[in-house]
C-alpha positions as CSV (number, residue, x, y, z in Angstrom):
1,M,-35.1,-1.6,17.8
2,T,-36.0,0.5,14.8
3,E,-37.0,4.0,14.0
4,E,-39.0,4.2,10.7
5,G,-39.1,7.9,10.5
6,F,-35.4,8.5,10.5
7,A,-34.3,11.1,7.9
8,P,-32.7,9.7,4.7
9,L,-29.1,10.2,4.0
10,E,-29.7,12.9,1.4
11,D,-31.6,15.1,3.9
12,K,-29.0,15.0,6.7
13,T,-27.2,18.2,7.6
14,K,-23.5,18.6,7.1
15,C,-23.0,18.2,10.9
16,Q,-24.8,14.8,10.9
17,K,-22.8,13.7,7.9
18,W,-19.6,14.7,9.5
19,K,-20.5,12.8,12.7
20,R,-21.3,9.7,10.7
21,N,-18.1,9.9,8.7
22,W,-16.1,10.6,11.8
23,H,-17.2,7.3,13.4
24,Q,-15.9,5.4,10.3
25,E,-12.6,7.3,10.4
26,R,-12.2,6.9,14.1
27,A,-12.4,3.1,13.7
28,L,-9.1,3.3,11.7
29,I,-7.2,5.3,14.4
30,G,-5.2,2.3,15.7
31,G,-4.2,1.4,12.1
32,I,-3.3,5.0,11.4
33,F,-0.7,5.0,14.2
34,L,0.6,1.7,12.9
35,M,1.0,3.2,9.4
36,I,2.9,6.2,10.8
37,N,5.2,3.6,12.2
38,S,5.4,1.9,8.8
39,G,6.3,5.3,7.2
40,L,9.2,5.6,9.6
41,H,10.6,2.2,8.7
42,V,10.1,2.5,4.9
43,S,11.7,5.9,5.0
44,W,14.6,4.4,6.9
45,S,15.0,1.8,4.1
46,I,14.5,3.7,0.9
47,F,14.1,7.4,1.4
48,N,16.6,9.0,3.8
49,G,18.3,6.3,5.8
50,E,21.8,7.9,6.2
51,F,23.1,4.4,7.0
52,E,26.7,5.4,6.7
53,N,26.3,7.7,9.7
54,Q,24.9,5.0,12.1
55,A,26.9,3.1,14.7
56,W,26.0,-0.4,13.6
57,S,27.2,0.2,10.0
58,E,30.7,1.3,11.0
59,K,32.1,-2.3,10.6
60,A,29.3,-3.8,8.6
61,S,29.9,-5.2,5.1
62,I,27.9,-4.1,2.1
63,F,25.9,-7.3,2.3
64,E,25.1,-6.7,6.0
65,V,23.9,-3.2,5.1
66,F,21.8,-4.6,2.4
67,F,20.2,-7.2,4.7
68,V,19.3,-4.5,7.2
69,Q,17.7,-2.4,4.5
70,I,15.7,-5.2,3.0
71,G,14.7,-6.8,6.3
72,Y,11.6,-4.6,6.5
73,F,10.4,-5.6,3.0
74,V,11.1,-9.3,3.7
75,G,8.9,-9.1,6.8
76,S,6.2,-7.3,4.8
77,I,6.2,-10.1,2.2
78,V,5.8,-12.8,4.9
79,G,3.2,-10.7,6.8
80,G,1.2,-9.9,3.7
81,F,1.2,-13.5,2.5
82,N,-0.1,-14.7,5.9
83,A,-2.7,-12.0,6.1
84,G,-4.1,-13.0,2.6
85,F,-5.0,-16.4,4.0
86,F,-6.1,-15.4,7.5
87,V,-7.9,-12.1,7.0
88,D,-11.2,-13.8,6.4
89,S,-11.0,-16.6,9.0
90,L,-9.6,-14.4,11.8
91,G,-11.4,-11.2,10.8
92,R,-10.0,-7.8,9.9
93,R,-9.9,-6.5,13.5
94,K,-7.7,-9.4,14.9
95,V,-5.3,-9.3,11.9
96,I,-4.8,-5.5,12.4
97,G,-4.2,-6.2,16.1
98,I,-1.6,-8.8,15.3
99,G,0.2,-6.3,13.1
100,I,0.3,-3.7,15.8
101,A,1.6,-6.2,18.4
102,A,4.4,-7.4,16.0
103,Q,5.5,-3.8,15.4
104,L,5.6,-3.3,19.2
105,I,7.9,-6.3,19.7
106,G,10.1,-5.2,16.8
107,S,10.5,-1.7,18.3
108,I,11.5,-3.1,21.7
109,I,14.2,-5.2,20.0
110,T,15.3,-2.2,17.9
111,I,16.0,-0.2,21.0
112,F,18.7,-2.7,22.0
113,S,20.1,-3.2,18.5
114,A,22.2,-0.1,18.1
115,R,25.4,-2.0,17.3
116,S,24.2,-5.5,16.5
117,V,23.5,-6.2,12.8
118,V,21.8,-9.5,13.5
119,A,19.4,-8.1,16.1
120,L,18.6,-5.1,13.9
121,V,17.8,-7.3,10.9
122,F,15.5,-9.5,13.1
123,A,13.8,-6.4,14.6
124,R,13.2,-4.9,11.1
125,V,11.8,-8.2,9.8
126,L,9.4,-8.3,12.7
127,S,8.3,-4.7,12.2
128,G,7.9,-5.4,8.5
129,Y,5.8,-8.4,9.3
130,G,3.5,-6.2,11.4
131,H,3.2,-3.8,8.5
132,G,2.5,-6.4,5.9
133,T,-0.1,-8.1,8.0
134,A,-2.0,-5.0,9.1
135,Y,-1.7,-3.0,5.9
136,L,-3.7,-5.5,3.9
137,A,-6.4,-5.9,6.5
138,L,-6.6,-2.1,6.9
139,I,-7.2,-1.5,3.2
140,I,-10.0,-4.2,3.1
141,Y,-11.4,-3.0,6.4
142,A,-11.6,0.7,5.4
143,S,-13.3,-0.2,2.1
144,E,-16.0,-2.3,3.9
145,I,-16.9,0.0,6.8
146,A,-17.2,3.3,4.8
147,T,-20.2,4.6,3.0
148,K,-19.9,5.2,-0.8
149,D,-19.4,8.9,-0.1
150,N,-16.6,8.5,2.4
151,R,-14.8,5.3,1.1
152,G,-12.0,7.2,-0.8
153,K,-11.2,9.4,2.2
154,C,-11.1,6.5,4.6
155,I,-8.6,4.6,2.5
156,A,-6.6,7.8,1.7
157,L,-6.2,8.5,5.4
158,I,-4.3,5.2,5.7
159,H,-1.8,6.3,3.0
160,M,-1.7,9.8,4.5
161,S,-0.5,8.4,7.9
162,Y,2.2,6.5,6.0
163,V,3.4,9.8,4.4
164,S,3.3,11.4,7.9
165,G,5.8,8.7,9.1
166,I,8.1,9.6,6.1
167,V,8.0,13.3,7.1
168,L,8.7,12.5,10.7
169,F,11.7,10.4,9.8
170,S,13.0,13.1,7.5
171,L,12.8,15.5,10.4
172,I,14.7,13.4,12.9
173,V,17.5,12.0,10.7
174,P,19.3,15.3,10.1
175,F,19.5,15.9,13.9
176,T,21.1,12.5,14.4
177,V,23.6,13.3,11.6
178,A,24.4,16.8,13.1
179,E,24.3,15.7,16.7
180,K,26.5,12.7,16.8
181,Q,25.5,11.7,20.4
182,I,22.0,10.8,19.2
183,E,21.8,7.3,17.9
184,I,19.1,6.8,15.2
185,V,18.5,3.2,16.1
186,H,17.6,4.0,19.7
187,L,15.4,6.9,18.6
188,M,13.6,4.8,16.0
189,G,13.0,2.1,18.6
190,V,11.6,4.6,21.1
191,L,9.4,6.3,18.5
192,S,8.1,3.1,17.0
193,G,7.4,1.6,20.4
194,A,5.5,4.8,21.5
195,F,3.3,4.7,18.4
196,S,2.6,1.0,18.9
197,L,1.7,1.5,22.5
198,I,-0.7,4.3,21.5
199,A,-2.1,2.2,18.7
200,L,-3.0,-0.9,20.8
201,P,-5.6,0.6,23.2
202,L,-7.0,2.9,20.4
203,H,-7.5,-0.2,18.2
204,H,-9.1,-2.2,21.0
205,F,-11.6,0.4,22.0
206,F,-12.5,2.1,18.7
207,T,-12.1,-0.6,16.0
208,Y,-15.2,-2.8,15.5
209,E,-15.2,-5.8,13.2
210,S,-16.2,-5.2,9.6
211,P,-19.9,-6.0,9.0
212,A,-19.1,-7.8,5.8
213,S,-16.7,-10.1,7.7
214,L,-19.3,-10.8,10.3
215,I,-22.0,-11.6,7.7
216,K,-19.6,-14.1,6.1
217,K,-19.3,-15.8,9.5
218,G,-23.1,-15.8,9.9
219,N,-23.2,-13.1,12.7
220,D,-25.9,-11.0,11.0
221,L,-27.1,-9.4,14.3
222,E,-23.6,-8.2,15.3
223,A,-23.1,-7.0,11.7
224,Q,-26.2,-4.8,11.9
225,E,-25.1,-3.5,15.3
226,N,-21.7,-2.5,13.9
227,I,-23.3,-0.7,10.9
228,V,-25.3,1.3,13.5
229,K,-22.0,2.3,15.2
230,F,-20.3,3.2,11.9
231,R,-23.2,5.3,10.8
232,N,-23.4,7.1,14.2
233,A,-27.1,6.1,14.6
234,K,-29.1,5.0,17.6
235,Y,-31.4,2.6,15.8
236,I,-31.5,0.2,12.9
237,T,-33.0,2.6,10.4
238,N,-34.4,1.8,6.9
239,E,-31.1,3.1,5.5
240,I,-29.0,0.8,7.7
241,R,-31.3,-2.1,6.9
242,A,-30.8,-1.5,3.2
243,D,-27.0,-1.2,3.6
244,F,-27.0,-4.5,5.5
245,Q,-29.1,-6.2,2.8
246,H,-26.8,-5.0,0.1
247,L,-23.7,-6.2,2.0
248,R,-25.4,-9.6,2.6
249,E,-26.2,-10.0,-1.1
250,M,-22.6,-9.1,-2.0
251,V,-21.2,-11.6,0.5
252,M,-23.5,-14.4,-0.8
253,R,-22.7,-13.5,-4.4
254,D,-19.0,-13.4,-3.9
255,S,-18.9,-16.6,-1.8
256,R,-20.0,-18.5,-4.9
257,F,-17.0,-17.3,-6.9
258,V,-14.5,-20.2,-7.4
259,G,-12.2,-18.9,-10.1
260,S,-8.4,-18.3,-9.7
261,V,-7.1,-14.9,-8.8
262,W,-4.6,-15.3,-11.7
263,R,-7.5,-15.2,-14.1
264,L,-9.0,-12.0,-12.8
265,S,-8.3,-8.8,-14.8
266,P,-8.5,-6.6,-11.7
267,F,-5.6,-8.5,-10.2
268,Y,-3.3,-7.5,-13.1
269,F,-4.6,-3.9,-13.0
270,I,-3.8,-3.6,-9.3
271,L,-0.4,-5.3,-9.9
272,F,0.3,-2.8,-12.7
273,L,-0.6,0.1,-10.4
274,K,1.5,-1.3,-7.5
275,M,4.5,-1.4,-9.9
276,L,3.8,2.2,-10.7
277,G,4.1,2.9,-7.0
278,V,7.4,1.2,-6.9
279,I,8.7,3.0,-10.0
280,V,7.9,6.5,-8.5
281,F,9.1,5.7,-5.0
282,N,12.2,3.5,-4.6
283,Y,15.7,3.6,-3.2
284,P,17.7,4.6,-6.4
285,L,15.2,7.2,-7.5
286,N,14.8,8.7,-4.0
287,V,18.5,8.9,-3.4
288,T,19.1,10.4,-6.8
289,R,16.4,13.1,-6.1
290,I,17.7,13.8,-2.6
291,N,21.2,14.2,-4.0
292,L,19.9,16.6,-6.6
293,A,18.2,18.6,-3.9
294,K,21.4,18.7,-1.8
295,A,23.5,19.7,-4.9
296,T,21.2,22.7,-5.7
297,I,20.0,23.8,-2.2
298,T,22.5,24.6,0.5
299,S,22.1,22.9,3.9
300,L,21.5,25.0,7.0
301,G,24.9,24.5,8.8
302,D,25.2,20.8,9.6
303,Y,21.4,20.3,9.1
304,P,20.6,18.7,5.7
305,F,17.0,19.8,5.4
306,Q,16.5,18.9,1.7
307,P,14.9,15.5,2.3
308,L,12.5,17.1,4.8
309,L,11.5,19.7,2.2
310,L,10.7,17.0,-0.3
311,S,8.7,14.9,2.2
312,V,6.8,18.0,3.5
313,I,5.8,18.8,-0.1
314,R,4.5,15.3,-0.5
315,F,2.6,15.5,2.8
316,L,0.9,18.9,2.0
317,F,-0.3,18.0,-1.5
318,S,-1.3,14.4,-0.5
319,L,-3.4,16.0,2.2
320,V,-5.3,18.0,-0.4
321,I,-6.3,14.8,-2.2
322,V,-7.6,13.2,1.0
323,F,-10.4,15.8,1.1
324,V,-11.2,15.9,-2.6
325,I,-10.8,12.3,-3.8
326,D,-14.5,11.5,-3.1
327,G,-15.5,14.7,-4.9
328,T,-13.3,14.9,-7.9
329,G,-13.1,11.1,-8.3
330,R,-10.3,8.5,-8.6
331,K,-9.9,8.6,-12.3
332,R,-9.4,12.4,-12.6
333,S,-7.0,12.5,-9.7
334,L,-4.8,9.6,-10.9
335,S,-4.8,10.4,-14.6
336,W,-3.9,14.0,-14.0
337,S,-1.2,13.1,-11.5
338,I,0.3,10.6,-14.0
339,R,0.3,12.9,-16.9
340,T,1.9,15.8,-15.0
341,S,4.4,13.5,-13.2
342,F,5.5,12.0,-16.6
343,V,6.2,15.5,-18.0
344,A,8.1,16.5,-14.9
345,M,10.1,13.2,-14.7
346,L,11.0,13.3,-18.4
347,I,12.3,16.9,-18.3
348,L,14.1,16.1,-15.0
349,A,15.8,13.1,-16.7
350,I,16.8,15.2,-19.7
351,G,18.1,18.0,-17.6
352,Y,20.1,15.5,-15.4
353,V,21.8,13.9,-18.4
354,A,22.5,17.4,-19.9
355,S,24.1,18.4,-16.6
356,S,21.8,21.4,-16.3
357,Q,21.6,23.3,-13.0
358,T,18.2,25.0,-13.2
359,I,16.1,22.3,-14.8
360,P,16.7,19.5,-12.2
361,I,15.9,21.7,-9.2
362,I,12.6,23.0,-10.7
363,F,11.3,19.7,-12.0
364,N,12.6,17.7,-9.0
365,F,10.2,19.5,-6.8
366,A,7.5,19.6,-9.6
367,F,7.6,15.8,-9.7
368,E,7.1,15.7,-5.9
369,V,4.1,17.9,-6.2
370,F,2.5,16.1,-9.1
371,S,3.1,12.6,-7.9
372,S,1.8,13.5,-4.5
373,M,-1.5,14.6,-5.9
374,G,-3.0,11.2,-6.6
375,T,-0.5,8.6,-7.8
376,L,0.3,6.6,-4.7
377,M,-2.8,7.4,-2.7
378,T,-5.3,6.5,-5.5
379,I,-3.5,3.2,-5.9
380,D,-4.5,2.3,-2.4
381,V,-8.1,3.4,-3.0
382,Y,-8.3,1.3,-6.1
383,S,-6.8,-1.7,-4.2
384,G,-9.6,-1.6,-1.7
385,E,-12.3,-1.6,-4.4
386,A,-11.0,-3.8,-7.2
387,F,-11.6,-7.4,-6.0
388,N,-14.7,-9.3,-5.1
389,M,-14.8,-10.4,-1.4
390,A,-13.8,-14.0,-2.1
391,K,-10.5,-13.0,-3.7
392,K,-9.7,-9.7,-2.1
393,G,-7.4,-11.1,0.6
394,I,-5.3,-13.3,-1.6
395,G,-5.4,-10.9,-4.5
396,L,-4.1,-8.0,-2.5
397,S,-1.6,-10.3,-0.7
398,L,0.0,-11.4,-4.0
399,A,0.1,-7.8,-5.4
400,N,1.7,-6.5,-2.2
401,C,4.2,-9.3,-2.1
402,I,5.3,-8.7,-5.6
403,E,5.5,-4.9,-4.9
404,N,7.8,-5.5,-1.9
405,F,9.9,-8.0,-3.9
406,F,10.7,-5.3,-6.5
407,Q,11.6,-2.8,-3.8
408,I,14.2,-5.4,-2.7
409,V,15.4,-5.8,-6.3
410,L,15.8,-2.0,-6.6
411,L,17.6,-1.8,-3.3
412,L,20.0,-4.5,-4.5
413,V,20.6,-2.4,-7.7
414,G,21.2,0.8,-5.7
415,I,23.5,-0.8,-3.2
416,G,25.3,-3.2,-5.5
417,F,26.0,-0.7,-8.3
418,G,25.9,2.5,-6.2
419,I,24.0,5.6,-7.1
420,T,26.2,6.5,-10.0
421,Y,25.6,8.9,-12.8
422,V,24.6,6.0,-15.1
423,C,22.4,4.4,-12.5
424,S,20.6,7.7,-11.7
425,S,20.1,8.5,-15.4
426,A,18.7,5.0,-16.0
427,V,16.1,5.1,-13.1
428,L,15.0,8.6,-14.2
429,F,14.3,7.5,-17.7
430,I,12.7,4.2,-16.7
431,A,10.4,6.0,-14.3
432,A,9.4,8.4,-17.1
433,A,8.8,5.5,-19.5
434,Y,6.6,3.6,-17.1
435,L,4.6,6.7,-16.4
436,L,4.1,7.2,-20.1
437,I,2.4,3.7,-20.3
438,F,-0.3,4.9,-17.9
439,V,-1.1,7.9,-20.1
440,F,-2.8,5.3,-22.3
441,V,-4.8,3.5,-19.6
442,N,-8.5,4.1,-19.5
443,L,-8.9,4.2,-15.7
444,P,-12.2,3.2,-14.0
445,E,-14.2,5.7,-12.0
446,T,-15.5,4.4,-8.7
447,R,-16.5,7.6,-6.9
448,K,-19.8,7.2,-5.0
449,V,-20.4,3.7,-6.3
450,P,-21.7,1.3,-3.6
451,L,-19.3,-1.4,-2.5
452,P,-21.4,-4.3,-3.8
453,D,-21.4,-2.7,-7.3
454,V,-17.8,-1.3,-7.4
455,T,-16.0,-4.5,-8.6
456,S,-17.9,-4.3,-11.9
457,K,-16.1,-1.1,-12.7
458,F,-12.8,-3.0,-13.1
459,T,-13.9,-5.2,-15.9
460,G,-12.9,-4.4,-19.5
461,I,-10.1,-1.9,-18.5
462,S,-8.5,-0.8,-21.8
463,F,-5.6,1.2,-23.1
464,K,-6.5,4.4,-24.8
465,F,-5.5,8.1,-24.8
466,C,-6.7,9.5,-21.4
467,F,-7.3,12.8,-23.3
468,C,-10.0,11.1,-25.5
469,K,-13.6,10.9,-24.5
470,K,-15.4,7.6,-24.4
């Protein structure tokens, strides 16, 4: 059924646009709760774990502690690798559902793993598998269901929920340190299980299959019906018919691509960005910055609130980017964030080596502000836009696997050598050096570019001064 006289997109009121966008964002609600869960687990590994204060670690060797910490990333590698191959055949919706179910099972095992290292490792691997599986499908799904005016926000919401999990973990850990009768493993299991139980029905009722995925399987009618749902329409309008035709042309065009992902320049660009995400958010760097905050800001009694302060700053400034990334654009957000983060990190590193008291505290928080305003969030947005449909699954899978592998390497460095003065100095200067490289990258602008045309923006990416005009 069609309605030819339906108002075009440009003439819609703000209320109509909000309702249309809300239906796209609502479809991500199950995945959002999953990503809050993921933020809890990642924070447990590399942000503010306080492992030495947990019951299971009392008699654990350094290798057992290491395996517990890397368990989540190992699971993410396996899950991401599997999702890369099955996200097209099974569909985005089913893969996200598998991820939620895996995290639910992992959380149940976690509840009963307070003093068992083996059980805890298994639980964290399973939870990581759920994250790795669903995260890849979520990024692809959000990029495919959103309009060109709302695509950045939809993908940014996924990262925002991840940051929310980090904040939540930073809130509960100090209580478990101050109140010895509360066991963090039990609390993590209960919270993780609760979020998974909430996510499952929300995902079932509000997440519809991606139209692009349905078109690829030959289900054109269902694809059009789902576009109607995502646009909050009652009929197949001219606008929806045009969106469907553009998606169909994209699917047909991309299905003919037979090249290797290793020969695609967008793959190396995304991999380069993923490594930037690792460099600015990893175990040695996070522990160094938390220790700096604790050394310069006094705890409230037995409550070490400094990690919470850092994570809340990240949350607040990331939230700003969620609402402006489709207006200001990806290029401006990321390039500005990189340049300011580089300056803050370089001065922080110099102040740390010089044993200054004032410089580290100022630029420690300055780096948190600047890196929050685009660096990690925009990487996710670019990840959903860079690849053609034929190679999006395997391309993101490989990039995510390599990202998680280097998180494991940095965990090994931090645990094996300890967060010493030399180690902290090295990670600060390495982070500054890697940020400096990106000052010379001419980033693509994909704001308000339709999905069928967006991949062309990632060809011919070059190095040049970001300050220079084309």
